[in-house]
Steps between C-alpha positions, in 0.01 A plus 500: 500500500634847417620718784517877492703777650316831519729801551336826598709785343227765457573703811601863487748474788416835660690418827812421300524861382701436185438620143367161393308226691738290710448182299666675203790656692840351443618207710840361398483711187153410374132541603406332827213308332745304287670355807166424656377306196828308463499396863142382484578303183800344668290402803228337285599490132195297400259785570375757250563862598235775476618854571246766585606845383341841526279575203707639220827363640520194278693673217741657744568169670552332165753770411682432833513128417661575165741750649628256766472186292240352735340198324335300779158390376206678659169664410379840610155629587385851596417545867224685682471785750584279800719200566196273531375620159836440344514142637149449366611610151776241508276222623247569227775474235546129595324287234153379599414137505846355557643340808713717726753388763616775733505878464763715670444870540810716554599866543727619218708696752609182689793385288661266754289185485705179532424145385534388863227732619269421207555125565365550854186648348438225249566234769243653732246531217542128423328427832164601347463847647341790317805720503842571654628827625874565555562687822785602725514583872461861602820631657390854587294578811135560417232724641132498426359849437145581619262744320575766765870486424602305812701179461585185682777249463418167338684171495696489174527122529133485400559673168668422170597727210346371179697472175439390144481291293181360649417163353144367445311203369433620149133407455408637843678833430313529175168430677586765764538750215127483441418695822464875521823684580519694826738778623624279783652248258860596572648175376384189321459293816230743617308443172518123553378526858206719397408245243488225763835337419640526852750210501790737468827415664820691571835380364842629591584804287841654463619820671693585184178493295429868561266717307682797356325800647767769541793595274746370758360152471655451153842594634454255789419220264796574271733519793373171646417671827178315569 
């Protein structure tokens, strides 16, 4: 059965503050997105890759691929106004009627996926769960903020920081796409839960699998300081 990597690269990257979205900034001399795609392919080379781009960005991305000699096979689809809408666009580009294995959904700005981490996800999914979420322990102290602005300490051992790629049973993820999207769908696991697919498990992520958010993150990755 065919498997799919969906890579969400339609974000504007406002927090990054650069002249172009972070997924197109240079990492090791070429756009971040290229490293992300190559690493996903290395982790699971049998899977087809669908890249979601901002509407109108397809020609510019194709020009980047020519400029940097990037030839890894992938298809592109235009995204929507929100991340959830962009993922929906990718899901609806998967051919109807055929069998589907698993579907991974990944942030373009996380270029440090490893085969070892992805192997933990597929091993967990093989147990028959609905989906697998990579997560890492929280190392900072945490406080819960109340509506009045007051706060209280919470036990960080009870929390995990969620990463991508998140991996799902393909037919179930496609069925979850039939429901109405809501503003509180901040990641794909929340969509699955709302659709009734609650057998979601955590697997060990990787502290190096950071999401590039600030300009200094690229320098940290290049320097190996993760």
